[in-house]
C-alpha positions in Angstrom: 0.0 0.0 0.0 2.9 2.4 0.8 4.2 1.7 -2.7 0.9 2.9 -4.3 0.8 6.1 -2.2 4.5 6.8 -3.2 3.6 6.5 -6.9 0.5 8.5 -6.5 2.3 11.3 -4.7 4.9 11.6 -7.6 2.2 11.9 -10.4 1.1 15.5 -9.4 4.8 16.5 -9.3 5.4 15.2 -12.8 2.3 17.0 -14.0 3.5 20.3 -12.5 7.0 19.9 -13.9 5.7 18.9 -17.4 3.3 21.9 -17.5 6.1 24.3 -16.7 8.2 23.1 -19.6 5.7 23.0 -22.5 3.3 25.4 -24.2 0.1 24.4 -25.8 -0.2 20.9 -27.3 2.9 19.6 -25.6 5.1 22.0 -27.5 8.1 23.5 -25.6 7.3 27.0 -24.4 10.4 28.4 -26.1 9.2 27.0 -29.5 5.7 28.3 -28.9 7.2 31.8 -28.2 9.4 31.7 -31.3 6.4 30.7 -33.5 4.2 33.4 -31.9 7.0 36.0 -32.5 7.3 35.0 -36.1 3.6 35.6 -36.8 3.5 38.7 -34.7 6.4 40.1 -36.9 4.3 39.3 -40.0 1.3 41.1 -38.5 3.4 44.1 -37.6 5.1 44.2 -41.0 8.4 43.9 -39.2 10.7 42.4 -41.9 13.8 42.7 -39.7 12.2 40.7 -36.9 11.2 38.0 -39.4 14.7 37.8 -40.8 16.1 37.3 -37.3 13.9 34.2 -37.0 15.7 32.3 -39.8 18.9 30.3 -39.4 21.8 31.0 -41.7 21.2 28.0 -43.9 17.5 28.5 -44.2 15.5 27.5 -47.3 12.3 29.3 -48.4 10.1 27.6 -51.0 7.2 29.9 -51.9 4.3 28.7 -54.0 4.9 29.4 -57.7 8.2 31.2 -57.1 11.9 30.4 -57.0 13.4 28.5 -54.1 15.7 30.8 -52.0 18.6 29.0 -50.3 20.5 30.7 -47.4 19.5 33.6 -45.2 21.1 36.2 -47.5 18.9 35.1 -50.4 15.8 35.2 -48.2 16.8 38.7 -46.9 17.2 40.0 -50.4 13.8 38.6 -51.5 12.1 40.0 -48.4 13.6 43.5 -48.7 12.8 43.6 -52.4 9.1 43.6 -51.4 9.2 47.1 -50.0 6.0 48.9 -50.8 4.0 45.7 -50.5 1.9 44.4 -47.6 2.1 40.8 -46.5 -0.5 39.7 -43.9 -2.0 36.4 -42.6 -5.4 35.8 -41.1 -7.3 32.8 -39.6 -4.1 30.8 -39.1 -4.6 27.5 -37.4 -2.1 24.7 -36.6 -3.2 21.6 -38.4 -0.4 19.4 -37.0 2.8 19.9 -35.0 5.5 17.5 -33.8 8.7 18.1 -31.9 11.6 15.6 -31.8 14.5 16.9 -29.8 16.0 19.8 -31.6 13.6 19.7 -34.6 10.0 20.8 -34.9 7.6 20.9 -37.8 4.3 22.7 -37.5 1.8 22.5 -40.4 -0.5 25.6 -40.7 -3.6 26.5 -42.7 -4.4 30.2 -43.2 -5.3 33.0 -45.6 -2.7 35.5 -46.8 -2.6 38.7 -48.8 0.4 40.1 -50.7 -0.6 43.4 -52.2 0.7 46.9 -53.0 0.3 49.3 -50.0 -2.3 51.3 -51.8 -4.3 48.3 -53.0 -7.2 46.4 -51.4 -6.2 43.0 -49.9 -7.0 39.9 -51.9 -7.1 37.0 -49.5 -5.8 33.6 -50.7 -6.3 30.2 -48.9 -3.0 28.5 -48.4 -1.0 26.2 -46.1 2.6 25.8 -45.0 5.0 23.6 -43.2 7.9 25.1 -41.2 10.9 23.2 -40.0 12.3 24.8 -36.8 15.7 23.8 -35.5 17.2 24.6 -32.1 20.6 26.2 -32.5 23.8 25.7 -30.4 22.5 28.5 -28.1 19.2 26.9 -27.5 17.2 29.3 -29.7 14.6 28.0 -32.1 15.3 29.2 -35.6 13.3 28.7 -38.8 15.2 26.5 -41.1 12.6 25.8 -43.9 9.6 27.8 -44.9 7.5 25.9 -47.5 4.0 27.0 -48.6 1.6 26.5 -51.4 -1.8 27.8 -52.4 -5.1 26.0 -52.2 -6.1 27.7 -55.4 -5.6 25.3 -58.4 -3.4 26.4 -61.3 -5.5 27.1 -64.4 
């Protein structure tokens, strides 16, 4: 009987410890914060904050565009979009998994990419991000891959 009470007394402690280490859906709190910061930077139109989220060997694979390899290429592409607005709405996580220093959330959302003086045109799309934890324990975006839900005509 003492053995059962010993086991039962440890369970609440494990629950408390586990809750302190993870964000929603069992995702580490640091990763949840990095993902939130990435989408907050998009909402704020803060290109420099978005750029800071990528690792140096990152890959970006936009729907119907060229693949960009390396942070420098991604930076050049992002900065070339001056005068344009990129926004996301109705984002939801479809799936997410974390395995050690690698995480891959899958998202569904609507985005707009329009000139500053134009009306937004919202497009349904989805993406998969691959996040890696660097040598300093920071989660960095390694791969940003998305494609449209609109069929090619």
